[in-house]
C-alpha positions in Angstrom: 86.0 16.4 80.0 89.8 17.0 79.6 91.2 19.5 77.1 94.7 18.7 75.8 96.6 21.8 74.6 99.2 20.5 72.3 102.3 22.3 71.0 105.3 21.5 68.8 108.4 23.6 69.3 112.0 24.1 68.2 114.1 27.2 69.2 111.0 29.3 70.1 112.4 31.2 73.0 111.4 34.6 71.5 107.6 34.2 72.0 107.1 31.0 73.9 106.8 32.5 77.4 104.2 35.0 76.2 102.3 32.3 74.4 102.2 30.0 77.5 101.2 32.8 79.8 98.2 33.6 77.5 97.0 30.0 78.2 96.9 30.4 81.9 93.2 31.5 82.2 92.2 28.3 80.3 94.4 26.0 82.3 93.1 27.6 85.5 89.4 27.5 84.5 88.8 24.1 82.9 90.2 20.6 83.3 93.2 20.7 80.9 96.7 19.5 80.3 99.6 21.3 78.4 101.7 19.0 76.2 104.9 20.3 74.5 106.9 18.3 72.0 110.4 19.6 71.4 112.1 18.7 68.1 115.7 19.7 68.8 115.9 23.1 70.4 119.3 24.6 71.2 118.2 27.8 72.9 116.1 28.2 76.1 112.9 26.8 74.7 112.9 23.6 76.9 113.8 25.6 80.0 110.9 28.0 79.4 108.5 25.1 78.6 109.2 23.3 81.9 108.3 26.4 83.9 104.7 25.9 82.6 104.3 22.2 82.4 105.9 18.9 83.3 104.7 17.2 80.1 107.6 18.1 77.8 108.6 15.4 75.4 111.4 15.0 72.8 111.5 13.7 69.3 114.0 14.4 66.5 112.9 16.5 63.6 112.0 14.4 60.5 111.4 17.1 57.9 107.6 16.5 57.9 105.3 18.9 59.7 102.2 16.6 59.6 104.2 13.6 61.0 105.6 15.7 63.8 102.2 17.2 64.6 100.7 13.7 64.8 103.4 12.5 67.2 102.7 15.5 69.5 99.0 14.6 69.5 99.8 11.0 70.4 100.8 12.1 74.0 97.4 13.8 74.5 94.9 12.1 76.9 92.0 14.6 76.5 88.7 14.3 74.8 89.4 17.6 72.9 92.6 18.9 71.3 93.6 22.6 71.1 96.5 22.9 68.7 98.7 26.0 69.2 102.0 27.3 67.8 104.7 29.0 70.0 104.5 32.3 68.2 100.7 32.6 68.9 98.9 34.3 71.8 95.3 33.9 72.7 93.7 37.4 72.7 90.4 36.4 74.3 90.7 33.0 76.2 87.2 33.5 77.7 85.6 32.4 74.4 87.1 28.9 74.7 86.3 28.7 78.5 82.7 29.7 77.8 82.5 27.0 75.0 83.3 24.2 77.4 81.6 25.7 80.6 78.2 25.9 78.8 78.5 22.4 77.3 78.4 23.7 73.7 81.3 21.4 73.0 78.9 18.3 73.2 77.1 19.4 70.0 80.2 19.9 67.8 83.3 18.1 66.6 85.4 21.0 65.2 85.8 24.7 66.1 86.9 27.4 63.8 88.9 30.2 65.3 90.4 33.4 63.8 94.2 33.8 63.4 95.4 37.4 63.1 98.7 37.4 61.3 100.7 40.5 62.2 103.0 41.6 59.3 105.0 44.3 61.1 106.5 44.9 64.5 104.1 47.9 65.2 101.1 45.6 64.6 99.6 48.1 62.2 99.4 45.6 59.2 97.8 42.2 59.6 95.5 39.8 57.9 92.9 37.5 59.4 92.1 33.9 58.4 89.5 31.4 59.8 91.4 28.4 61.0 90.5 25.0 62.5 92.4 24.5 65.8 90.0 23.0 68.3 89.0 19.3 67.6 87.1 16.5 69.3 89.8 13.7 69.5 88.9 10.6 67.6 90.9 7.5 66.6 91.1 8.6 63.0 91.9 12.3 63.6 95.3 13.3 62.1 97.2 15.9 60.1 98.4 15.6 56.5 100.9 17.6 54.5 104.7 17.8 54.8 104.5 21.6 55.1 101.6 23.8 56.0 99.9 20.7 57.4 96.1 20.4 57.4 93.9 18.6 59.9 91.4 16.0 58.7 88.5 17.8 60.4 84.9 16.7 60.4 81.6 18.5 61.0 79.6 19.8 62.7 81.6 23.1 62.9 81.2 25.8 65.4 82.6 29.3 64.8 84.3 30.7 67.9 85.1 34.4 68.3 88.6 33.4 69.6 91.5 35.4 68.1 95.0 34.0 68.0 97.5 36.8 67.5 100.3 35.4 65.4 103.8 37.0 65.2 105.6 34.5 63.0 105.4 36.7 59.9 107.0 39.7 61.7 110.4 39.9 59.9 112.3 41.5 62.8 114.7 38.6 63.0 116.2 38.1 59.5 118.2 35.1 60.5 115.1 33.3 61.8 113.1 34.3 58.7 115.8 33.0 56.5 116.0 29.7 58.4 112.2 29.2 58.2 112.3 30.1 54.5 115.0 27.6 53.6 113.3 24.9 55.7 109.9 25.3 54.1 111.2 25.7 50.5 113.3 22.5 50.9 110.3 20.5 52.1 108.0 21.9 49.4 110.6 21.3 46.6 110.9 17.7 47.8 107.2 17.2 47.7 107.0 18.8 44.2 109.5 16.3 42.9 107.0 13.6 43.8 104.0 15.5 42.5 105.1 18.3 40.0 101.5 19.4 39.3 100.4 19.8 42.9 98.9 23.3 42.9 98.8 23.4 46.7 102.5 23.0 47.0 103.1 25.4 44.1 100.9 28.0 45.9 102.8 27.5 49.2 106.1 27.8 47.4 105.0 31.1 45.9 103.9 32.3 49.3 107.3 31.4 50.8 109.2 33.3 48.1 106.9 36.2 48.4 107.4 36.5 52.2 111.1 36.3 51.7 111.0 39.2 49.2 111.8 37.3 46.0 108.9 38.8 44.0 109.8 37.4 40.6 110.1 33.7 41.8 106.9 34.1 43.8 105.1 35.2 40.7 106.5 32.3 38.7 105.1 29.7 41.1 101.8 31.6 41.5 101.3 31.5 37.7 102.1 27.8 37.6 99.5 27.0 40.3 96.9 29.2 38.5 97.5 27.4 35.1 97.0 24.0 36.7 93.7 24.9 38.4 92.5 26.5 35.1 93.4 23.3 33.3 91.6 21.2 35.9 88.7 23.7 36.0 89.0 24.1 39.8 87.9 27.4 41.2 90.2 28.2 44.1 89.7 31.8 45.1 92.8 31.9 47.3 95.1 31.1 44.3 93.4 33.7 42.2 93.8 36.4 44.9 97.4 35.4 45.5 98.2 35.7 41.8 96.6 39.2 41.7 98.7 40.1 44.7 101.9 38.9 43.0 101.0 40.8 39.8 100.7 44.0 41.9 104.1 43.2 43.6 105.7 42.9 40.2 103.9 46.0 38.8 102.1 44.0 36.1 98.9 46.0 36.5 97.2 45.1 33.2 97.4 41.4 34.0 95.6 42.3 37.3 92.5 43.5 35.4 92.3 40.2 33.5 92.5 38.0 36.6 90.2 40.2 38.7 87.4 39.7 36.1 87.9 35.9 36.3 87.8 36.1 40.1 84.7 38.2 40.3 82.9 35.7 38.0 83.6 33.0 40.6 82.7 35.2 43.6 82.3 38.9 44.3 82.4 38.5 48.1 86.2 38.8 48.7 87.3 42.3 49.8 90.9 41.8 48.9 90.0 41.6 45.2 88.6 45.2 45.3 91.6 46.5 47.2 94.1 45.1 44.7 91.9 46.0 41.7 91.7 49.6 42.9 95.5 49.7 43.3 96.0 48.5 39.7 93.5 51.0 38.3 95.1 53.8 40.2 98.6 52.8 38.9 97.1 52.7 35.3 95.7 56.3 35.9 92.1 55.1 35.6 91.1 57.4 38.4 87.3 57.3 37.9 87.3 53.5 37.8 89.6 53.3 40.9 87.2 55.5 42.9 84.3 53.2 42.1 86.3 50.1 43.1 87.5 51.7 46.4 83.9 52.7 47.2 82.9 49.1 46.8 85.7 48.1 49.1 84.5 50.5 51.8 81.0 49.3 51.4 82.1 45.7 52.1 84.4 46.7 54.9 81.5 48.1 56.9 79.9 44.7 57.4 82.4 42.1 56.1 81.3 39.4 58.5 78.3 38.8 56.2 80.5 38.0 53.2 81.8 34.6 52.1 85.4 35.8 52.2 85.3 36.3 56.0 84.3 32.7 56.6 86.6 31.1 54.0 89.1 28.9 56.0 91.6 28.7 53.1 91.7 32.2 51.8 93.2 34.8 54.2 91.7 38.3 54.3 94.7 40.6 53.9 93.2 44.1 53.5 90.4 44.4 56.0 92.3 46.9 58.1 93.2 49.1 55.1 90.1 51.4 55.3 92.2 54.4 56.4 94.6 53.9 53.6 91.7 53.8 51.1 90.5 57.2 52.4 93.9 58.5 51.7 93.9 57.1 48.2 90.5 58.6 47.6 91.9 62.1 48.5 94.5 61.6 45.8 92.0 60.3 43.3 89.3 63.0 43.9 92.0 65.6 43.4 93.1 64.0 40.2 89.5 64.2 38.8 89.3 67.8 40.1 86.6 67.1 42.7 88.2 69.3 45.3 85.2 69.4 47.7 85.2 65.6 47.8 88.9 65.7 48.9 88.0 68.0 51.8 85.1 65.8 52.8 87.0 62.5 52.7 90.0 63.9 54.5 88.0 64.1 57.8 87.6 60.3 57.7 91.4 59.9 58.1 92.3 59.5 61.7 94.9 61.9 63.1 96.8 58.9 64.5 97.5 57.8 60.9 100.5 60.1 60.6 102.1 58.4 57.5 98.8 58.4 55.6 98.1 62.0 56.3 101.6 62.9 55.3 100.8 61.4 51.9 97.5 63.2 51.7 98.3 66.6 53.0 99.8 67.8 49.7 96.4 67.2 47.9 94.3 68.5 50.8 96.3 71.7 50.9 96.0 72.2 47.1 92.3 71.5 47.2 91.8 74.3 49.7 93.8 76.6 47.4 91.9 75.5 44.3 88.7 76.4 46.1 90.1 79.6 47.4 89.3 78.5 51.0 92.2 80.2 52.8 90.5 80.5 56.1 89.4 76.8 55.9 93.1 75.8 55.3 94.1 77.8 58.4 91.3 76.3 60.5 92.4 72.8 59.4 96.0 73.6 60.5 94.6 74.9 63.8 92.8 71.6 64.3 96.0 69.6 63.6 98.0 71.7 66.1 95.2 71.2 68.7 94.7 67.5 68.3 98.0 66.1 67.0 101.1 68.2 67.5 103.2 65.5 65.8 101.4 66.2 62.5 102.4 69.8 62.4 105.8 69.2 60.9 104.4 67.0 58.2 101.7 69.6 57.3 104.3 72.4 57.1 106.6 70.2 54.9 103.7 69.6 52.6 102.9 73.3 52.6 106.4 74.0 51.4 106.1 71.3 48.7 102.9 72.8 47.5 104.5 76.2 46.9 106.5 74.8 44.0 103.3 74.2 42.1 101.2 77.3 42.7 101.2 80.9 41.4 103.4 83.6 43.0 100.4 85.4 44.5 99.1 82.2 46.0 102.5 81.5 47.5 102.5 85.0 49.1 99.0 84.4 50.5 100.2 81.2 52.1 103.2 82.9 53.7 100.9 85.7 55.0 98.4 83.1 56.3 101.0 81.6 58.6 102.8 84.8 59.6 100.9 85.3 62.9 102.1 82.2 64.7 104.7 82.8 67.5 106.8 79.8 66.5 109.6 78.9 64.2 107.4 78.8 61.1 105.8 82.1 61.9 109.3 83.6 62.3 110.3 82.2 58.9 107.3 83.7 57.1 107.9 87.1 58.7 111.3 87.1 57.2 110.0 85.9 53.8 107.5 88.7 53.7 110.2 91.2 54.6 112.4 89.8 51.8 109.6 90.1 49.3 108.8 93.7 50.3 112.4 94.6 50.8 111.3 96.2 54.1 113.2 95.0 57.1 112.0 97.5 59.7 109.8 95.0 61.5 112.7 92.5 61.8 114.8 94.8 64.0 114.0 92.8 67.1 114.1 89.2 65.9 117.9 88.6 66.1 117.5 86.9 69.4 114.8 84.6 68.0 116.9 83.6 65.1 119.9 82.9 67.2 118.1 80.3 69.3 116.9 78.3 66.2 118.5 74.9 65.9 119.6 74.7 62.3 120.8 71.1 62.9 117.1 70.0 63.0 115.3 72.5 60.9 114.1 71.5 57.3 115.8 72.7 54.2 113.4 75.6 53.6 114.7 77.5 56.6 117.4 78.3 54.2 115.4 81.5 53.7 116.7 82.7 57.1 120.3 82.0 55.9 119.4 84.0 52.7 118.1 86.9 54.9 121.5 87.0 56.7 123.4 86.9 53.3 121.2 89.8 51.9 121.9 91.8 55.1 125.6 90.9 54.9 125.5 89.3 58.3 127.8 86.4 59.2 126.1 83.0 58.9 128.9 81.2 60.8 127.2 81.5 64.2 123.9 80.1 62.8 125.6 77.1 61.2 128.6 76.4 63.4 127.3 73.1 64.7 125.5 72.0 61.6 126.6 69.0 59.5 128.0 69.3 56.0 124.9 67.5 54.5 122.5 69.9 56.2 124.4 73.1 55.2 124.5 71.8 51.6 120.7 71.4 51.8 120.3 75.0 52.9 122.6 76.4 50.2 121.1 74.2 47.5 117.6 75.4 48.5 118.8 79.0 48.2 120.3 78.3 44.7 117.1 76.6 43.5 114.7 79.2 44.9 116.6 82.4 44.1 117.9 81.3 40.7 120.3 83.6 38.9 119.8 86.6 41.1 121.3 84.9 44.0 124.8 84.3 42.5 125.6 88.0 42.3 124.5 88.5 45.9 126.5 85.4 47.0 129.6 86.7 45.2 129.2 90.0 47.0 128.7 88.2 50.3 131.9 86.2 49.8 133.7 89.4 48.8 132.6 91.0 52.1 133.8 88.1 54.2 137.6 88.3 54.6 139.4 85.1 53.6 140.0 83.9 57.1 140.4 80.1 57.3 139.9 78.2 60.5 138.1 75.1 61.6 135.0 77.1 62.7 134.4 78.7 59.3 136.0 76.3 56.9 133.1 73.8 56.4 130.5 76.5 55.8 132.9 78.4 53.4 133.7 75.2 51.5 130.1 74.4 50.8 129.1 78.0 49.9 132.2 78.5 47.6 131.6 75.1 45.9 128.0 76.1 45.1 129.3 79.3 43.5 132.0 77.4 41.5 129.5 75.0 40.0 127.8 78.0 38.4 129.7 78.6 35.1 128.4 82.1 34.7 130.9 83.5 37.2 133.5 85.6 35.5 137.0 84.0 35.2 138.7 86.8 37.1 136.5 86.1 40.2 136.3 82.3 39.6 139.9 81.6 40.3 140.0 83.6 43.5 136.8 81.9 44.7 138.4 78.5 43.8 141.5 79.4 45.8 139.4 80.2 48.8 137.5 76.9 48.3 140.8 75.0 48.1 142.3 76.5 51.2 139.1 76.0 53.3 138.9 72.4 52.1 142.6 71.9 52.9 142.0 73.3 56.4 139.4 70.6 57.0 141.6 67.7 55.8 144.5 69.0 57.8 142.4 68.8 60.9 141.0 65.4 59.9 144.1 63.5 58.9 147.5 62.9 60.2 150.2 65.1 58.5 152.0 61.9 57.3 149.0 60.9 55.1 148.9 64.3 53.4 152.7 64.6 53.1 153.1 61.2 51.6 150.0 61.7 49.3 148.3 58.5 50.6 145.2 59.4 48.7 143.6 56.0 49.3 143.1 56.9 52.9 141.1 60.0 52.1 137.3 59.9 52.4 136.4 61.0 48.9 137.5 62.6 45.6 136.9 66.1 46.9 139.4 65.6 49.7 141.9 64.2 47.2 141.4 67.2 45.0 142.2 69.5 47.9 145.4 67.6 48.7 146.7 67.8 45.1 145.7 71.5 44.6 147.5 72.5 47.8 150.6 70.7 46.5 150.3 72.4 43.1 150.1 75.9 44.7 152.9 75.2 47.1 155.1 73.9 44.3 154.6 77.1 42.2 157.6 79.0 43.6 160.0 76.2 43.1 158.9 74.1 40.1 156.1 75.1 37.8 156.2 71.9 35.8 155.8 69.9 39.0 152.8 72.2 39.9 151.1 71.4 36.5 151.5 67.6 37.2 149.7 68.1 40.5 147.0 70.1 38.7 146.4 67.2 36.3 146.2 64.8 39.2 143.5 67.1 40.7 141.7 67.1 37.4 141.6 63.3 37.3 140.1 62.9 40.7 137.6 65.8 40.6 136.7 66.7 37.1 133.7 69.0 38.2 136.4 71.6 38.9 137.8 71.3 35.4 137.2 75.0 34.6 139.1 76.3 37.6 142.0 73.7 37.2 142.4 74.8 33.6 142.7 78.4 34.7 145.6 77.4 37.0 147.2 75.3 34.2 147.0 78.2 31.8 148.4 80.6 34.3 151.4 78.3 35.2 152.1 77.6 31.5 152.1 81.4 30.9 154.6 81.9 33.7 156.9 79.2 32.3 156.9 81.0 28.9 157.1 84.4 30.4 160.3 86.3 29.4 162.8 87.2 32.0 162.7 90.8 30.7 159.0 91.1 31.4 159.4 89.7 34.9 162.3 92.1 35.6 160.2 95.0 34.3 157.3 93.9 36.5 159.6 93.8 39.6 161.1 97.2 38.8 157.7 98.8 38.3 156.5 97.4 41.6 159.6 98.7 43.4 159.2 102.2 41.9 155.6 102.3 42.8 156.2 101.2 46.4 159.0 103.8 46.7 156.8 106.6 45.4 154.0 105.6 47.8 156.4 105.6 50.7 157.7 109.0 49.7 154.2 110.3 49.6 154.4 111.1 45.8 150.9 109.8 45.1 150.3 111.4 41.7 153.5 110.0 40.3 152.7 106.6 41.9 149.3 106.6 40.1 151.0 107.3 36.7 153.3 104.3 37.3 150.2 102.2 38.3 148.5 103.0 35.0 151.6 102.0 33.1 151.8 98.8 35.1 148.2 98.0 34.3 148.8 98.5 30.6 151.6 96.0 30.6 150.5 93.5 33.2 146.8 94.0 32.8 145.7 92.6 36.2 147.3 91.2 39.3 147.1 91.5 43.1 149.8 94.2 43.2 147.5 96.7 41.6 144.9 96.3 44.3 147.4 96.4 47.1 149.1 99.6 45.7 145.7 101.4 45.1 144.4 100.4 48.5 147.6 101.7 50.2 147.2 105.0 48.5 143.5 105.1 49.6 144.5 104.4 53.2 147.1 107.2 53.1 144.5 109.6 51.8 142.2 108.4 54.6 139.7 107.2 52.0 138.7 104.3 54.1 135.6 103.2 52.2 137.5 103.2 48.9 140.4 101.3 50.5 138.1 98.7 51.9 136.3 98.2 48.6 139.7 97.8 46.8 141.0 95.3 49.4 137.8 93.2 49.3 137.7 93.2 45.5 141.4 92.2 45.4 141.0 89.5 48.0 138.1 88.0 46.1 140.5 87.5 43.1 143.7 86.9 45.1 142.7 85.6 48.6 146.2 84.5 49.6 148.0 87.8 48.7 150.2 88.9 51.5 150.0 92.7 50.9 146.3 92.7 50.6 145.8 90.6 53.7 148.1 93.0 55.6 146.3 96.1 54.3 142.9 94.5 55.2 144.1 93.7 58.7 145.5 97.2 59.2 142.2 98.7 58.0 140.3 96.5 60.5 142.5 97.7 63.2 141.8 101.3 62.2 138.1 100.5 62.4 138.6 99.1 65.9 137.8 95.5 64.8 140.8 94.0 66.6 139.6 90.4 66.7 139.0 90.2 63.0 142.2 92.1 62.3 144.1 89.5 64.4 142.6 86.6 62.3 143.5 88.3 59.1 147.1 88.9 60.3 147.3 85.2 61.0 146.3 84.5 57.4 149.0 87.0 56.3 151.6 85.2 58.5 150.7 81.8 56.8 151.5 83.2 53.3 154.4 85.5 54.1 157.2 84.9 51.6 160.2 85.4 53.8 161.3 85.3 57.4 161.6 89.0 57.9 157.9 89.5 57.0 156.9 86.6 59.2 158.7 88.1 62.2 157.0 91.5 61.6 153.6 89.9 61.4 154.4 87.8 64.4 155.0 90.9 66.5 151.8 92.5 65.4 149.9 89.3 66.2 151.4 89.2 69.7 150.5 92.9 70.3 146.9 92.2 69.3 146.8 88.9 71.2 148.1 90.6 74.4 145.4 93.2 74.1 142.9 90.3 74.1 144.6 89.0 77.3 146.5 86.1 75.8 150.0 85.6 74.5 150.5 83.3 71.5 154.2 83.9 70.7 157.0 84.6 73.1 158.4 88.2 72.6 160.7 90.8 74.2 158.4 92.9 76.3 160.8 95.9 76.6 161.2 96.1 72.8 157.5 96.0 72.3 157.0 98.8 74.9 159.6 100.9 73.0 157.9 100.3 69.6 154.5 101.3 71.0 155.9 104.5 72.6 157.7 105.6 69.5 154.6 105.2 67.3 152.5 107.1 69.8 155.1 109.9 69.9 155.2 110.1 66.1 151.4 110.3 65.9 151.3 113.1 68.5 154.0 115.1 66.7 152.2 114.7 63.3 149.0 116.0 64.8 151.0 119.1 66.0 152.5 119.4 62.4 156.1 118.9 63.7 157.0 117.0 60.6 160.8 117.4 60.8 160.9 116.1 64.3 158.8 113.1 63.2 161.3 112.3 60.4 164.2 112.3 62.9 162.5 109.9 65.2 161.5 107.6 62.3 165.1 107.6 61.0 166.4 106.6 64.4 163.7 103.9 64.8 164.5 102.3 61.4 168.1 101.9 62.4 166.9 99.6 65.2 163.8 98.0 63.5 163.9 98.2 59.7 160.9 97.4 57.4 158.2 97.9 60.0 154.9 98.0 58.1 153.2 100.4 60.5 156.2 102.8 60.3 156.2 102.6 56.5 152.5 103.7 56.5 153.3 106.5 59.0 156.1 107.7 56.7 153.7 107.8 53.7 151.2 109.8 55.7 154.0 112.2 56.7 155.1 112.8 53.1 151.5 113.6 52.1 151.1 116.1 54.9 154.4 117.8 54.1 153.4 118.3 50.5 149.9 119.6 51.1 
């Protein structure tokens, strides 16, 4: 007896070698030949084929599968034919070997094998179909059908347990899938032109469109095939089931019910019918009915080999491996009908390897534990997950967090207390949450090191509670988020806003106020996101809103300056910017910079900013109103304002504090509010050594006027006073950026250099001897002041000012001297 293994190939290099290797046990064990017919390969198919056999033949493709299959068979010399495709591998070749070695082949003329069609690259989804592939060769044996060709097989039949693993439906190669789709559709349409009412071709056309993802066209042809068999009174289960599947794909669930009833009247032994029927009932919120249908599915799945559907060689069984999915669906359905104990029973049937299914079920499992008040049971289930499948832990925790949105506050607190004992990230998070609820942070004194090693790049959004803890405690969040993406930071901030509601805005405003407006690449991204979140809440008072907006603008502009070439921003090449927010920053910076020279030009830029980023309409309008007011402001008022500021500054420098306060009140009555009031009041507080009051005034002022030179200088001086030299240096740099004239810039530059030298680095070239002189003079003045030798102090200051006029530190020393003299 000679077995001829016959294959037909074209451009099959992807799977061919694996296929032919799987044949080796058969070729080695029984008398056999391997015949391969190539129909025009342009890849390495022929080269691979010749490594396994010398019987490789060639014939041009004629657009007819049956014809080509029959040509390939014509080369066979064996008594039996084994037909195989290049994307199929024999899973258990010993079954075929045994069939011939034991002489069973002498009693039969056709063997039915099982083809297992894998539908995804992970081999988790498949269907299984009986298929005739092993035939006794006779003179009249042949294939028919231009596409999806069928053999003219004759009984007696023998059912082999041979499994062919088929990978042709795995859509990992879209080019290949598209080529096969076009080829098959073209042939089918040609055949339908000859026979428009051929339900087989209509069915195959529907399948082709369905596999290609065109659900609507697939349904159209499925319905046509169904109508024809109904008219001819032919009961073809595979067309009924395929139509049900297409209705499911197109979400026409009510039509499913109708076709299912017709199908079950023909036969109730096809498991796919119950799977699809249950899906439709579930989609229609018929939970009780869906439960009954799924239970019938599970009952059949236990012993499906005894049902007609398993042996049907035309109808594929698509859902036999969906038992685990049905357990998941039953968890959802039992929860829906409030049978929580059933949820907890059925959950144990879901294998821990089914991560995606459990991810969908966890929400309802957790809620069922809570509904039954089984808190310890919930914790034990979590312990089991951690022990058996660590990968599920993250999914379980994510679902725990989702559940918290749908339970009572006391239940939420119980959940957090339940998971507080774990020495992991989630345990740490819940410790912080409990402390926040109780407003008792004593137990958190030693957790800073644990927080600092958290990787906020990878943590889920709900770890925003740790960010919130830092904000509540007025700790800097920059170190925590320094390497985190914009999208991730936004998720954390949005979580805080959603969870904390209205109360968080006041705290966030206070937090922003306590963070000096230092703008650099390390802090700009975090600040931009935080400030934007505040600005989108319209309850913020206007007098704070504009200052927060200005901080937002300059943090955003810092980012685009680092991102883009200066030429793009200077020439306003807005088309090269990434998004409308960046265009907004560019136009707003232009508007603010143009303010000193041309207010009308500034307003034009503001309107451009409004066009590209209308969500900031409120803030832009505040700018427009301010600039229009400045245009219309009388010269007399401006002169009065300047005179009052000059008088107040002179009085402060002369140490005449009471008189200065009277002038400040007069100024406030006329001007109402501006940055000068805060700078003047903070200068007086510094002179009186009221450090806390000065700090509050400076921070309040900088919240409203974050780019004010005097406030930035006062803030930096105060930080120096408090021995916070690094922060002072950064604030002086911000003052340098906004200094209005060269003289001020030079003074600030000297201070920056002094502080930088103390840090061990020089940033600006300076005259060392001059700096030494200045330092010694200031030290001498302080020593004399402490000894109350005020006249001597004034003489030294007068001499110093002849050399270095308008030194800010000397001006402050003079003010202190005047106060001490008048006490």
